[in-house]
C-alpha positions as CSV (number, residue, x, y, z in Angstrom):
1,M,-0.1,0.1,-0.1
2,I,2.6,2.4,1.2
3,S,5.1,3.4,-1.5
4,G,7.3,5.8,0.6
5,L,7.1,8.8,2.8
6,D,5.8,12.0,0.4
7,H,6.5,14.6,2.8
8,V,6.3,15.9,6.4
9,V,5.0,19.2,7.4
10,V,6.7,21.8,10.0
11,L,4.6,24.7,11.2
12,V,6.0,28.1,11.6
13,E,5.2,31.3,12.6
14,D,6.8,33.1,9.9
15,I,6.7,31.9,6.2
16,K,9.9,33.9,5.4
17,A,11.8,33.3,8.5
18,G,11.2,29.6,8.4
19,P,12.4,29.1,4.9
20,G,15.3,31.0,5.2
21,A,16.4,28.7,8.3
22,Y,16.0,25.5,6.1
23,E,17.6,27.0,3.1
24,L,21.0,27.4,5.4
25,L,20.2,24.0,6.8
26,L,19.5,22.2,3.8
27,G,21.8,23.9,1.3
28,R,18.9,23.9,-1.2
29,S,16.4,26.4,-2.3
30,P,12.5,26.0,-2.1
31,S,11.0,24.4,-4.9
32,W,7.3,25.6,-4.6
33,R,5.5,28.1,-2.9
34,S,1.9,28.4,-2.6
35,D,-1.2,30.1,-0.8
36,G,-4.1,28.1,0.6
37,D,-7.1,28.6,2.5
38,G,-5.4,30.5,5.9
39,S,-2.2,29.2,5.2
40,K,1.0,29.8,3.1
41,T,3.2,27.2,2.2
42,V,6.9,26.5,1.1
43,L,8.3,22.9,-0.2
44,F,11.8,21.8,-0.1
45,T,11.9,18.5,-2.4
46,L,14.9,16.2,-2.1
47,D,15.9,12.8,-3.4
48,N,13.2,10.7,-1.5
49,M,10.9,13.2,0.0
50,S,9.7,16.8,0.4
51,L,9.5,19.0,3.8
52,E,6.7,21.3,3.7
53,L,6.5,24.6,6.0
54,M,3.6,25.7,6.9
55,A,2.6,29.1,8.4
56,P,-0.6,30.8,9.3
57,A,-2.3,33.7,6.9
58,G,-5.2,35.9,7.1
59,D,-8.2,35.1,9.6
60,T,-9.7,31.8,8.4
61,P,-10.5,28.8,10.9
62,T,-7.5,27.2,9.5
63,A,-5.5,30.0,10.1
64,D,-6.5,30.3,13.9
65,R,-6.0,26.5,14.3
66,I,-2.4,26.7,13.1
67,R,-1.8,29.6,15.6
68,E,-3.4,27.8,18.2
69,I,-1.4,24.7,17.9
70,I,2.1,26.8,17.8
71,G,0.7,28.9,20.8
72,Q,0.5,25.4,22.6
73,S,3.4,23.6,21.4
74,G,5.5,25.8,19.4
75,E,6.6,25.8,16.1
76,G,7.9,21.9,14.9
77,L,6.4,18.9,13.3
78,A,2.8,18.3,12.7
79,S,2.2,15.7,10.5
80,F,3.7,13.4,7.9
81,C,2.2,11.8,4.5
82,F,2.9,8.4,3.1
83,G,2.9,8.1,-0.5
84,V,0.6,5.4,-1.9
85,N,0.3,4.5,-5.7
86,D,-3.4,3.9,-5.5
87,I,-5.4,6.1,-3.3
88,A,-8.7,4.2,-3.7
89,R,-6.9,0.9,-2.6
90,A,-5.2,2.6,0.0
91,Y,-8.5,3.9,1.4
92,R,-9.9,0.5,1.4
93,R,-6.7,-1.2,3.4
94,L,-7.3,1.9,5.9
95,D,-11.3,1.0,6.2
96,R,-10.5,-2.9,6.7
97,V,-7.9,-2.4,9.7
98,A,-10.2,-0.1,11.3
99,L,-8.4,3.6,10.8
100,K,-11.6,5.4,9.6
101,P,-10.0,7.1,6.7
102,D,-11.4,10.4,5.5
103,P,-13.1,10.5,2.4
104,V,-10.7,10.8,-0.5
105,A,-10.1,14.5,-1.5
106,E,-8.7,15.8,-4.7
107,V,-6.3,18.8,-4.2
108,E,-4.5,21.3,-6.3
109,S,-1.8,23.9,-5.3
110,H,-0.2,26.6,-7.7
111,D,3.1,27.8,-7.4
112,T,3.1,31.4,-6.8
113,D,6.6,31.8,-8.6
114,S,5.9,29.8,-11.9
115,G,2.2,29.3,-12.0
116,S,2.8,25.7,-12.2
117,T,0.1,23.3,-10.6
118,L,0.2,20.4,-8.7
119,R,-2.9,17.6,-8.3
120,W,-3.1,14.8,-5.9
121,K,-5.5,12.8,-3.8
122,R,-5.2,12.1,-0.2
123,T,-7.0,11.0,2.7
124,R,-6.0,10.9,6.4
125,A,-6.4,8.1,8.9
126,A,-8.4,9.1,12.2
127,T,-5.8,10.7,14.5
128,D,-7.2,9.3,17.7
129,L,-6.5,5.8,16.0
130,T,-3.2,6.6,14.9
131,R,-1.9,7.2,18.4
132,G,-2.2,11.2,18.3
133,V,-0.1,11.6,15.0
134,R,-1.4,13.1,12.4
135,I,-1.0,10.7,9.2
136,F,-2.1,11.4,5.9
137,F,-1.9,9.4,2.6
138,L,-1.5,11.0,-1.1
139,E,-1.2,9.8,-4.6
140,L,0.5,12.7,-6.7
141,D,-0.2,13.0,-10.2
142,D,3.1,14.6,-11.3
143,E,6.4,14.7,-9.8
144,R,7.1,17.7,-7.9
145,P,10.2,20.0,-9.1
146,H,13.2,19.4,-6.8
147,S,15.1,22.0,-4.6
148,A,18.4,23.1,-6.5
149,A,21.6,22.6,-4.3
150,T,23.0,25.7,-3.2
151,S,26.0,24.2,-1.7
152,A,28.6,21.3,-2.5
153,S,27.7,20.1,1.0
154,S,23.6,20.3,0.7
155,I,21.5,17.7,2.4
156,L,20.7,14.9,0.1
157,G,17.7,13.4,1.9
158,L,15.9,12.5,4.9
159,D,17.4,9.1,6.5
160,H,14.5,8.7,9.5
161,V,11.8,9.9,10.7
162,V,11.6,9.6,14.4
163,I,8.4,8.6,16.6
164,S,8.4,9.1,20.4
165,T,6.2,6.3,21.9
166,G,4.9,5.3,25.5
167,D,3.9,2.0,24.3
168,P,5.9,0.5,21.6
169,E,3.9,-3.0,21.4
170,R,0.8,-1.1,19.9
171,A,3.1,1.4,18.1
172,A,4.4,-1.7,16.3
173,A,1.0,-3.3,15.7
174,L,0.2,0.1,14.1
175,Y,3.3,0.8,11.8
176,G,3.8,-3.0,11.0
177,A,0.5,-4.9,11.2
178,R,-1.9,-2.3,10.4
179,L,0.3,0.1,7.9
180,G,2.1,-2.8,6.1
181,L,5.6,-1.3,7.0
182,D,8.7,-4.0,7.2
183,M,10.3,-4.1,10.7
184,A,13.8,-3.8,9.9
185,L,15.0,-3.6,13.8
186,D,13.8,-4.1,17.2
187,R,16.6,-3.4,19.8
188,S,16.7,-2.4,23.7
189,H,19.2,-0.6,25.4
190,H,19.3,0.4,29.1
191,D,20.6,4.1,28.1
192,W,18.7,4.9,25.3
193,G,15.5,2.5,25.5
194,Q,13.9,0.5,22.8
195,L,14.4,1.2,18.9
196,M,12.2,0.0,16.5
197,F,13.1,0.5,12.5
198,F,10.3,0.2,9.7
199,R,11.3,0.4,6.0
200,C,9.5,2.9,4.2
201,G,10.7,3.1,0.7
202,D,14.4,4.0,1.2
203,L,14.5,5.7,4.5
204,I,13.1,4.4,8.0
205,V,10.3,5.0,10.2
206,E,12.0,4.9,13.5
207,V,9.9,4.1,16.8
208,V,11.7,4.8,20.3
209,K,10.6,4.2,23.5
210,R,13.1,6.5,25.9
211,P,13.9,5.4,29.5
212,V,12.0,8.1,30.8
213,A,9.3,8.2,33.4
214,D,5.3,9.2,32.9
215,A,5.5,8.8,29.2
216,D,1.9,9.0,27.6
217,P,0.9,5.3,26.7
218,T,-2.0,6.4,24.5
219,H,-0.4,9.0,22.6
220,D,2.7,8.9,20.3
221,K,4.8,12.1,19.1
222,L,6.3,12.9,16.0
223,W,9.6,13.9,17.4
224,G,12.5,14.5,15.2
225,L,14.4,13.9,11.5
226,S,17.5,12.8,10.7
227,W,18.9,13.8,7.5
228,R,21.5,12.4,5.0
229,V,24.8,13.8,3.8
230,A,27.6,12.9,1.9
231,D,30.5,14.5,3.7
232,I,29.5,15.4,7.5
233,D,32.8,17.2,8.0
234,A,32.1,19.8,5.2
235,T,28.4,19.9,6.1
236,R,29.6,20.9,9.4
237,A,31.8,23.4,8.5
238,R,29.2,25.1,6.3
239,L,26.7,25.3,9.2
240,V,29.3,26.4,11.4
241,A,30.1,29.2,8.9
242,A,26.3,30.2,8.6
243,G,26.3,30.4,12.5
244,I,24.4,27.5,13.1
245,G,25.1,25.7,16.5
246,V,26.0,22.0,15.7
247,S,27.8,19.5,18.4
248,E,30.7,17.5,17.4
249,V,30.6,14.9,14.6
250,R,30.6,11.6,16.8
251,T,30.1,7.9,15.7
252,G,26.3,6.8,15.3
253,R,24.7,3.8,16.7
254,K,24.4,2.1,13.6
255,P,27.7,0.6,12.3
256,G,29.5,2.5,9.6
257,T,27.7,5.9,10.4
258,R,28.9,9.0,11.8
259,V,26.5,11.8,13.2
260,M,25.9,15.2,14.5
261,S,23.1,16.9,16.0
262,V,21.7,20.2,15.3
263,R,21.0,22.9,17.8
264,D,19.3,25.6,16.4
265,G,17.9,27.1,13.0
266,T,15.4,24.1,12.9
267,C,12.2,25.8,13.7
268,G,11.6,23.4,16.9
269,V,12.5,20.1,15.0
270,H,15.1,18.0,16.9
271,T,17.5,17.2,14.2
272,L,20.5,14.9,13.4
273,L,22.6,14.8,10.3
274,L,23.9,11.5,9.4
275,E,26.9,10.3,7.3
276,R,27.1,6.6,5.7
277,A,30.4,5.1,5.3
278,A,30.7,4.5,1.5
279,Q,30.3,0.7,0.7
280,V,33.4,-1.1,-0.5
281,P,32.7,-3.5,-3.5
282,S,33.2,-7.2,-2.8
């Protein structure tokens, strides 16, 4: 049913400041700008997904709702959307596994710079049945334009999206059994808790239960993003020169990886950058 991760949505207060921050972080220019009913959006499209920044605009119920969410939780991740090849088939599957999908809607967006149009069909599973995480499903008519690199050390794509849970068994049932993602890893460690990796196209949906008290057993949280880079040292140097706070590069938990944390300039999103070791031909 699911072909990959289509996009993630980050709510921002200012549609100019938010994209400016991500132009620096990603080393890429926006690929799409649009005005909707109560919102303005900017897209960055990379090799394997899109990042959508959304800000409130005007005085509409949609704009008020976005402002309310930002007022309660601050800027940050709001939802994500799986790509599907057949929205009607996806709808039937969601209905069969009792996720109560919304009626399929046909949507279009117009790029304010070029005047181009994108069309897609989408549905959304009931949020109370996806453990509080807003999850959409989308069949896109045409490929989105990609974001041009503005640096030789730009971000390549997304490596994984991170979901925090207080009930790993029920979260595993949702992403594995009900949504049909393939579990690639289930591992526990006394320092960092339980990790579950689900394959989604060429990236990973990571579900983690951290060793903290009072975790909500009924509501998960869309927690963070990990981006792929080709040369983490060059990317770090670029970000430091731009005044973005980052950690030192360290060895990742997964063998053959090096990672660093981004401390600011992410609009409230927990962010990690990851470099994979080059594969040596056998």
